C-alpha positions in Angstrom: 61.6 90.0 60.5 58.5 90.1 62.5 58.0 91.3 65.8 58.8 87.9 68.2 62.2 87.8 66.4 63.1 91.2 67.0 62.1 91.1 70.5 64.0 87.7 70.8 67.4 89.4 69.8 66.4 92.3 72.0 66.1 90.4 75.1 69.0 88.2 74.3 71.5 91.3 73.7 70.3 92.7 76.8 70.6 89.6 79.3 74.1 89.3 77.8 74.8 93.1 78.6 73.5 92.3 82.0 75.5 89.3 82.6 78.7 91.3 81.3 78.0 94.2 83.4 77.4 91.7 86.5 80.7 89.7 86.1 82.6 93.2 85.6 81.2 94.7 88.9 81.8 91.4 90.9 85.6 91.7 89.4 86.2 95.2 90.9 84.6 94.1 94.3 86.8 91.6 94.5 89.8 93.3 93.5 88.6 96.1 95.9 88.2 93.8 98.5 91.7 92.1 98.2 93.2 95.6 98.2 91.2 96.8 101.3 92.7 94.2 103.4 95.9 94.8 102.5 98.3 95.0 105.5 101.0 97.3 105.6 104.5 97.0 107.5 106.2 99.7 109.1 109.7 99.6 110.9 110.3 102.2 113.7 113.8 102.1 115.1 114.7 104.0 118.2 118.6 103.6 119.0 120.1 106.1 121.1 123.4 106.1 123.6 121.7 104.3 126.1 118.4 103.2 124.5 117.4 100.8 121.8 113.7 99.9 120.5 112.8 98.1 117.1 109.4 97.2 116.6 107.0 96.5 113.6 103.8 98.1 113.1 100.7 96.6 110.9 99.6 100.0 109.4 97.1 98.4 107.0 93.8 97.5 107.5 94.0 93.9 107.3 96.0 91.1 109.6 99.4 90.7 109.0 100.6 86.8 108.8 104.3 87.2 109.6 106.0 84.4 108.2 110.0 85.4 108.9 112.0 88.0 110.7 115.8 88.0 109.5 118.7 89.9 109.5 120.7 90.3 105.9 123.9 91.2 105.4 123.1 92.9 102.0 119.8 94.4 101.2 119.6 92.1 98.0 120.4 88.8 99.5 117.9 86.0 99.9 115.6 85.7 102.6 116.6 82.0 103.2 120.1 83.2 104.0 118.9 85.5 106.6 119.8 85.1 110.0 117.6 84.8 113.1 117.5 88.2 115.2 117.7 86.2 118.2 121.2 84.3 117.2 122.8 88.1 116.3 123.0 89.8 119.6 124.6 88.4 122.8 122.4 87.2 125.5 124.5 88.8 128.3 123.3 92.1 127.4 120.3 93.4 129.7 117.6 93.8 126.6 114.5 92.0 126.1 114.3 90.0 122.6 110.5 89.8 122.7 109.8 87.2 119.6 112.2 84.6 119.1 110.5 81.9 116.7 108.4 84.4 114.1 107.2 81.2 112.3 103.3 82.0 111.4 103.0 85.1 113.7 99.5 87.5 113.5 99.8 91.0 114.1 96.4 92.8 113.9 95.5 95.9 112.2 97.2 99.3 113.6 99.0 96.9 116.5 102.5 97.2 117.1 105.1 94.5 117.6 108.2 95.3 119.9 111.2 92.9 118.6 114.1 94.4 120.5 113.8 96.7 123.3 116.3 97.5 126.3 118.1 100.5 128.3 121.6 99.8 128.2 124.9 101.1 129.4 126.8 103.3 126.9 129.7 100.5 126.2 127.3 98.0 126.0 125.0 100.1 123.7 128.2 100.5 121.5 128.6 97.1 121.2 124.8 96.3 120.3 125.3 99.4 117.1 128.7 97.7 116.3 126.9 93.8 115.9 124.0 95.5 114.1 125.5 97.9 111.8 125.2 97.2 108.4 122.5 94.5 108.9 119.3 94.8 107.0 115.9 93.5 108.7 113.7 91.8 106.3 110.1 90.7 107.1 108.2 88.8 104.7 104.7 88.7 105.8 101.3 87.9 104.1 97.6 88.7 104.0 94.6 87.0 104.1 94.5 85.9 101.0 98.3 85.0 100.8 99.8 87.0 98.9 103.2 87.5 100.0 105.1 90.7 100.9 108.6 91.7 102.2 109.7 94.5 103.9 113.3 95.7 104.1 115.4 98.1 105.9 118.7 98.9 107.2 118.9 98.3 111.2 121.6 100.8 112.1 123.4 103.2 109.9 126.5 104.4 111.7 128.4 106.5 109.3 132.0 105.5 109.0 131.6 102.3 110.7 132.2 99.2 108.3 130.9 95.7 109.6 
């Protein structure tokens, strides 16, 4: 084998190695970028004898594109079987339901969205607790890459109360 052939083979091997290394680096960068802008949904619930406050927070670094917020009878139910939040609570109560239609609502990183907030009399609060007891709140959201995520949590847990 002469020097020119050896140099050609060495150059081809080095070029293939560089291309492989560049492709792997690009794949790792892309994977890191997707993971670094993922939203994380936290559900905050404060229910006392006279006050109710249910909100969601985007604790991630990317925007949370909320697709649906529904209530489910069972934790394993399909999201299509869910009930809109505004249809469950009676409107004669003196509490605010801040978001009625949740199709494509964007929650920025580290921001919070109030869903229900109100100060009620004790008999009204008992009625709200009995209405919401046993329901699971389900939030379906996407990130900027259209990856779909769900967060489910029991709304109100009242021991001994069966809906």
